[in-house]
C-alpha positions as CSV (number, residue, x, y, z in Angstrom):
1,M,239.7,109.7,93.0
2,A,236.2,110.6,93.9
3,E,233.2,108.4,93.3
4,E,231.6,110.6,91.0
5,T,234.6,111.1,88.6
6,L,235.4,107.0,88.9
7,V,231.9,106.6,87.8
8,R,231.8,109.2,85.1
9,L,235.0,107.9,83.8
10,V,233.9,104.1,84.3
11,L,230.7,104.9,82.3
12,R,232.8,106.7,79.5
13,A,234.9,103.9,78.9
14,Q,232.3,101.3,78.6
15,A,230.8,103.4,75.8
16,G,234.3,102.7,74.2
17,H,236.3,106.2,75.1
18,R,239.8,105.1,75.1
19,A,240.7,108.2,76.8
20,A,238.5,107.7,79.8
21,F,239.8,104.3,80.2
22,N,243.6,105.4,79.9
23,E,242.8,107.8,82.6
24,L,241.7,104.7,84.8
25,A,244.9,102.7,84.1
26,V,247.3,105.8,85.1
27,E,245.1,106.3,88.3
28,F,245.4,102.7,89.4
29,R,248.5,101.6,87.5
30,S,250.3,102.0,91.1
31,M,247.5,99.6,93.0
32,V,247.9,96.9,90.5
33,V,251.4,96.6,89.8
34,A,251.8,96.5,93.8
35,R,249.0,94.2,94.4
36,V,250.8,91.9,91.4
37,Q,254.3,92.4,92.6
38,A,253.1,91.5,96.5
39,R,252.1,88.0,94.5
40,V,254.8,87.3,91.8
41,R,257.9,88.9,93.9
42,N,259.7,89.9,90.5
43,T,259.7,93.2,89.2
44,A,259.9,92.2,85.4
45,E,257.1,89.8,85.8
46,A,254.4,92.2,87.5
47,E,254.8,94.6,84.8
48,E,254.1,92.0,82.2
49,V,251.0,90.6,84.3
50,S,250.0,94.4,85.2
51,Q,250.0,94.9,81.6
52,D,247.5,91.8,81.2
53,V,245.4,92.7,83.5
54,F,244.6,96.1,82.3
55,L,244.1,94.5,78.5
56,R,241.8,92.3,80.1
57,A,239.9,95.1,82.0
58,Y,239.9,96.7,78.8
59,R,238.3,93.7,76.7
60,K,235.8,92.7,80.0
61,L,234.7,96.6,80.9
62,F,231.3,95.6,79.1
63,Q,230.2,93.1,81.8
64,L,231.1,95.6,84.9
65,Q,227.8,96.6,86.1
66,R,228.6,98.8,89.1
67,P,230.9,101.4,88.0
68,E,231.5,102.6,91.3
69,T,232.9,98.8,92.3
70,F,235.9,99.3,89.5
71,P,238.6,99.2,92.0
72,A,237.7,96.0,93.6
73,W,237.0,94.4,89.9
74,L,240.5,95.5,89.0
75,R,242.2,94.2,92.3
76,Q,240.1,90.5,91.4
77,I,241.5,90.7,88.3
78,A,245.3,91.5,89.3
79,D,244.8,88.7,91.9
80,R,244.0,86.1,89.2
81,L,246.4,86.7,87.2
82,A,248.8,86.7,89.2
83,L,247.9,84.2,91.0
84,N,247.7,81.9,87.8
85,R,251.2,83.5,86.8
86,V,252.4,82.1,90.3
87,Q,251.1,78.6,89.8
88,R,252.2,78.2,86.1
89,Q,255.9,78.8,86.7
90,P,258.3,76.2,88.9
91,R,260.0,77.4,92.2
92,E,263.8,78.5,91.5
93,R,266.0,76.7,93.9
94,M,269.5,77.8,94.8
95,I,271.8,75.4,94.6
96,E,275.4,76.1,96.0
97,A,277.8,76.1,92.6
98,D,280.6,73.5,93.9
99,C,277.7,71.1,93.8
100,L,277.4,71.6,90.0
101,E,280.9,70.3,89.8
102,S,279.8,67.1,90.8
103,V,276.8,66.5,88.2
104,D,277.0,63.6,86.0
105,E,276.5,63.7,82.8
106,A,274.2,60.8,82.8
107,G,271.5,62.8,80.6
108,D,273.7,62.1,77.6
109,L,273.8,58.6,77.9
110,P,272.0,56.4,75.7
111,L,270.7,54.3,78.1
112,M,268.8,57.6,80.1
113,Q,267.7,58.6,76.8
114,M,266.5,55.0,76.3
115,V,264.7,55.2,79.1
116,R,263.3,58.8,78.6
117,V,261.4,57.5,75.3
118,E,260.0,54.5,77.0
119,E,258.9,56.9,79.8
120,A,257.1,59.3,77.6
121,E,255.9,56.1,75.3
122,Q,253.7,54.5,78.5
123,L,252.4,58.1,79.6
124,H,251.0,58.7,76.2
125,E,249.6,55.2,76.0
126,C,248.2,55.7,79.7
127,L,246.6,59.1,78.4
128,K,244.4,57.2,75.6
129,Q,243.1,55.2,78.3
130,L,241.7,58.2,79.4
131,P,238.4,59.7,78.8
132,M,238.4,62.2,75.7
133,L,237.8,65.1,78.0
134,D,240.5,64.0,80.5
135,R,242.9,63.6,77.5
136,D,242.1,67.2,76.3
137,T,242.3,68.6,79.7
138,L,245.8,67.5,81.0
139,W,247.1,67.8,77.1
140,A,246.1,71.0,76.4
141,F,247.7,72.3,80.4
142,Y,250.9,70.2,80.4
143,F,251.2,70.0,76.7
144,E,250.4,73.1,75.1
145,G,250.9,75.0,78.1
146,C,247.5,77.0,78.5
147,S,246.6,78.7,81.6
148,L,243.6,78.3,83.4
149,L,241.9,81.3,81.7
150,E,242.7,80.3,78.3
151,M,241.3,76.7,78.8
152,A,238.1,78.6,80.5
153,A,237.9,80.4,76.8
154,Q,238.6,76.7,74.9
155,F,236.3,74.5,76.2
156,D,233.8,77.5,77.2
157,R,233.4,76.4,81.0
158,P,234.3,78.4,84.1
159,V,237.6,78.5,85.6
160,G,236.6,76.6,88.6
161,T,235.5,74.0,86.3
162,I,238.6,73.5,84.7
163,K,240.8,73.5,88.3
164,R,238.2,70.4,88.9
165,R,238.1,68.7,85.6
166,L,242.5,69.2,86.0
167,H,242.0,67.4,89.4
168,T,240.0,64.6,88.5
169,A,242.0,64.1,85.2
170,R,245.2,63.7,87.1
171,G,243.8,61.4,89.6
172,R,242.5,59.2,86.7
173,L,245.8,59.1,85.2
174,R,247.4,58.4,88.3
175,D,245.3,55.4,88.4
176,V,246.0,54.5,85.2
177,I,249.7,54.7,86.1
178,N,249.6,52.8,89.1
179,G,247.4,50.0,87.6
180,L,250.9,49.5,85.4
181,Q,253.5,49.5,88.7
182,P,253.9,45.8,89.4
183,A,252.1,44.9,93.1
């Protein structure tokens, strides 16, 4: 796409013309999907994240100050959302089928259930010992399943600050838990 056409479409889209944004989305869809696919390595996930990329771009388009940088700006959004998706999902592991036959039904034993309940209670007690900001940060991320972007909006702070808070809060929680361990 010629830069002149790109700038014109971006300016029209920023002025509220949905058709102009649709043209941009059609033009850059394959680039976004390919970029996301390279990170998430799953076609269905890539399609879903790509839709999120265009939704985010549409909502934040007013923030773009230089229309000619739209492709780079869109790539940046795609990279961030794909990275968030990858970080939030556990890695898959391949297990041989015959290994599953030897799995014990220990998860259903009353003793194991008691141990899980006790561990959960201890974790909640440790969380109560943390400062409120650390507790709220860990709770939002691990118990409510909020993404870094959602937390940034919830706490009205940049994503980098949220990452630092999570890192600090995890360290403090680790220290509290280690304080429970016998020496």
